[in-house]
C-alpha positions, -999 to 999 in steps of 0.1 A, spaced: -440 -388 -11 -420 -363 -33 -439 -347 -61 -428 -333 -94 -443 -309 -116 -442 -317 -152 -432 -287 -175 -420 -280 -209 -385 -283 -197 -387 -318 -182 -417 -335 -199 -394 -354 -222 -376 -371 -194 -405 -376 -170 -433 -403 -170 -468 -392 -172 -484 -417 -148 -515 -426 -169 -493 -441 -195 -459 -454 -184 -439 -464 -213 -415 -451 -239 -418 -417 -254 -420 -434 -289 -452 -454 -280 -481 -435 -296 -501 -433 -263 -472 -416 -246 -462 -393 -274 -498 -382 -282 -504 -372 -243 -471 -354 -240 -477 -334 -272 -513 -325 -259 -497 -316 -224 -470 -295 -240 -495 -275 -261 -516 -267 -228 -489 -254 -206 -492 -220 -219 -529 -221 -211 -521 -225 -174 -522 -264 -173 -504 -280 -142 -495 -316 -141 -482 -327 -106 -472 -362 -101 -455 -386 -77 -417 -390 -82 -421 -427 -81 -435 -444 -113 -471 -452 -109 -506 -437 -113 -506 -409 -88 -512 -374 -102 -534 -344 -106 -540 -324 -138 -558 -291 -138 -562 -260 -157 -580 -226 -155 -616 -233 -164 -616 -208 -192 -592 -229 -210 -607 -263 -201 -615 -288 -229 -651 -291 -216 -684 -272 -223 -686 -255 -189 -692 -220 -176 -669 -216 -148 -649 -183 -153 -624 -177 -125 -623 -213 -113 -597 -240 -117 -608 -271 -136 -595 -305 -125 -590 -327 -156 -579 -358 -135 -571 -367 -100 -559 -403 -102 -544 -424 -74 -544 -461 -77 -526 -494 -71 -501 -494 -44 -505 -456 -39 -541 -459 -27 -550 -454 10 -520 -434 19 -532 -399 16 -518 -390 -16 -550 -378 -32 -553 -355 -2 -517 -342 -8 -524 -336 -46 -557 -320 -40 -543 -297 -12 -516 -288 -35 -541 -277 -63 -562 -258 -37 -532 -238 -26 -519 -231 -60 -553 -221 -71 -557 -197 -43 -524 -182 -49 -534 -177 -85 -566 -158 -73 -590 -185 -85 -626 -185 -71 -626 -223 -65 -623 -258 -80 -646 -277 -103 -645 -313 -116 -666 -339 -134 -683 -368 -114 -716 -386 -112 -741 -396 -85 -728 -431 -86 -691 -438 -94 -685 -440 -132 -653 -452 -150 -627 -424 -155 -646 -399 -134 -638 -387 -99 -653 -407 -70 -684 -387 -57 -679 -401 -22 -644 -387 -21 -655 -353 -35 -683 -351 -10 -659 -360 19 -636 -331 8 -664 -306 6 -673 -305 -30 -710 -304 -39 -730 -306 -71 -736 -275 -92 -752 -288 -123 -762 -322 -140 -765 -334 -176 -794 -356 -188 -769 -385 -189 -760 -384 -153 -726 -367 -156 -725 -340 -128 -704 -309 -124 -691 -305 -88 -674 -275 -74 -655 -264 -43 -658 -225 -39 -631 -207 -19 -657 -181 -6 -694 -181 0 -701 -155 -28 -684 -175 -54 -708 -180 -84 -718 -217 -93 -701 -231 -123 -726 -247 -149 -727 -268 -181 -732 -251 -214 -767 -258 -226 -754 -282 -254 -737 -303 -227 -768 -306 -206 -787 -325 -233 -762 -349 -249 -772 -359 -283 -760 -360 -320 -781 -360 -352 -762 -390 -367 -772 -427 -369 -749 -455 -359 -720 -452 -335 -705 -416 -331 -674 -411 -309 -660 -377 -296 -626 -378 -281 -595 -359 -273 -558 -366 -269 -559 -356 -232 -564 -395 -227 -534 -411 -240 -549 -445 -248 -572 -429 -273 -542 -427 -298 -539 -464 -295 -575 -478 -292 -597 -455 -313 -580 -468 -346 -585 -503 -333 -622 -497 -326 -625 -480 -361 -609 -511 -377 -631 -535 -359 -664 -516 -367 -653 -515 -403 -646 -554 -402 -681 -558 -386 -697 -535 -410 -710 -514 -382 -715 -477 -388 -689 -458 -368 -676 -423 -371 -651 -408 -348 -645 -370 -342 -611 -362 -329 -614 -328 -310 -584 -308 -315 -591 -273 -299 -604 -258 -269 -630 -241 -290 -641 -274 -303 -643 -291 -269 -662 -262 -253 -689 -265 -280 -691 -303 -278 -724 -321 -274 -712 -339 -243 -700 -329 -208 -672 -354 -211 -650 -348 -241 -620 -372 -236 -643 -400 -246 -679 -399 -254 -697 -425 -273 -732 -422 -290 -754 -447 -307 -782 -434 -330 -780 -400 -314 -781 -410 -278 -752 -409 -254 -740 -444 -243 -708 -441 -223 -676 -424 -215 -657 -457 -209 -629 -463 -234 -635 -492 -258 -610 -516 -270 -619 -542 -297 -632 -568 -273 -653 -543 -254 -667 -528 -287 -675 -563 -301 -694 -571 -269 -713 -538 -271 -725 -542 -306 -733 -579 -300 -755 -571 -270 
């Protein structure tokens, strides 16, 4: 498999794996803008040359859009290999490339979000354990921070206190999200419209800076839905899923 590093110079002509469509489509354009603004912060997006979901996205943890304390580590935003690419060792290739790059950049290790049991849009804990990662912190909602230190004396990363106890002081449905996930640009407005039509209280907070993300009341910032103050899910909603949720 050949891999391509997406940069400011080639991002307009390269597909971004998690949203394979035209640049004019809102989900693609929003993600490409978000990536372009992160490259100067050290973000790396490495993907397969072939079109499909096979990529890794990572950034120095100090610049991660998550409320974590992991200075000196590299934070993996996403490692996603699916469809026809699964079972061929590509996840290992991408992770190894990240490890080598991180060591060359004098990072202390890697960290990534997961959970005790596999959750949608989070790394598979079985795979992480197999590759030598281990849990270093856990929030009340079961989201875990895993790490892979490069030395025995590397400090353990941790969630910021606000993320350990996910809660908001607002009633109704409250969503925190970023443009890191391309489909938020498409589906968040759809859910907002659906909630309005159903007369269901719904408020969306679009996190638009690293500082906002690092102080968010949730360990997952790409998509975190609350109801009456309590965390519900990080699984992205479309209109059908949201209607099923509020009807249940």
